[in-house]
C-alpha positions as CSV (number, residue, x, y, z in Angstrom):
1,X,7.2,248.0,-89.6
2,X,7.8,245.7,-86.8
3,X,11.4,246.1,-85.6
4,X,11.9,242.7,-85.3
5,X,12.4,242.8,-88.9
6,X,16.3,243.3,-88.8
7,X,18.4,242.7,-92.2
8,X,20.0,239.0,-92.6
9,X,23.5,240.9,-92.2
10,X,22.5,241.9,-88.6
11,X,20.5,238.8,-88.0
12,X,22.2,237.4,-84.8
13,X,24.4,240.6,-83.7
14,X,21.1,242.7,-82.3
15,X,21.7,244.2,-79.1
16,X,18.3,242.5,-76.9
17,X,18.1,244.7,-73.9
18,X,15.1,245.7,-71.9
19,X,14.5,248.7,-73.7
20,X,13.7,246.7,-77.1
21,X,11.7,244.2,-75.3
22,X,9.8,246.9,-73.7
23,X,9.4,248.2,-77.4
24,X,8.2,245.0,-78.4
25,X,5.7,244.7,-75.7
26,X,4.1,248.1,-76.7
27,X,4.2,247.3,-79.9
28,X,2.4,244.2,-79.2
29,X,-0.1,246.1,-77.0
30,X,-0.7,248.7,-79.8
31,X,-1.1,245.6,-82.3
32,X,-4.0,244.2,-80.6
33,X,-6.0,247.2,-79.7
34,X,-5.9,247.4,-83.5
35,X,-6.9,243.8,-84.2
36,X,-9.6,244.2,-81.8
37,X,-10.9,247.7,-83.5
38,X,-10.4,245.8,-87.0
39,X,-12.5,243.0,-85.9
40,X,-15.1,244.9,-83.7
41,X,-15.7,246.9,-87.2
42,X,-16.3,243.5,-89.1
43,X,-13.4,244.2,-91.0
44,X,-11.5,241.1,-90.2
45,X,-9.4,241.1,-93.7
46,X,-7.8,244.4,-92.6
47,X,-6.4,242.8,-89.4
48,X,-4.3,239.7,-90.6
49,X,-1.4,241.8,-91.5
50,X,-1.4,242.9,-88.1
51,X,-1.9,239.6,-86.7
52,X,1.0,238.4,-88.3
53,X,3.3,240.9,-87.2
54,X,2.1,240.5,-83.6
55,X,2.4,236.6,-84.3
56,X,6.2,237.2,-85.4
57,X,6.7,239.5,-82.4
58,X,5.4,237.0,-79.9
59,X,7.4,234.4,-81.2
60,X,10.5,236.3,-81.1
61,X,10.4,237.4,-77.5
62,X,9.7,233.6,-77.2
63,X,12.7,232.8,-78.6
64,X,14.3,235.4,-76.5
65,X,12.9,234.2,-73.3
66,X,14.3,230.1,-74.1
67,X,17.7,231.6,-74.5
68,X,18.1,233.7,-71.7
69,X,19.8,232.6,-68.5
70,X,16.9,231.6,-66.0
71,X,17.3,234.6,-63.4
72,X,15.1,234.6,-60.2
73,X,11.8,236.5,-60.2
74,X,11.7,239.5,-57.5
75,X,9.6,237.0,-55.6
76,X,11.4,233.8,-55.6
77,X,14.1,236.3,-53.9
78,X,11.8,237.5,-51.2
79,X,11.6,233.4,-50.0
């Protein structure tokens, strides 16, 4: 099960650090590979659950990005 599924009583209290974000990105990588494999085998129905988890993860990451303070990228710092 995806790490984004947090019990209601813990929502908003989860520690969001670089490690958590990286785990989500790694999980998304695996989900994409799984979806692609199922699609390649013609088993589109089975990949729907993975697509839903991937969607949830992406929305969660986008939400984190939206509420995070803007930090300059390394390319901006070089200028």
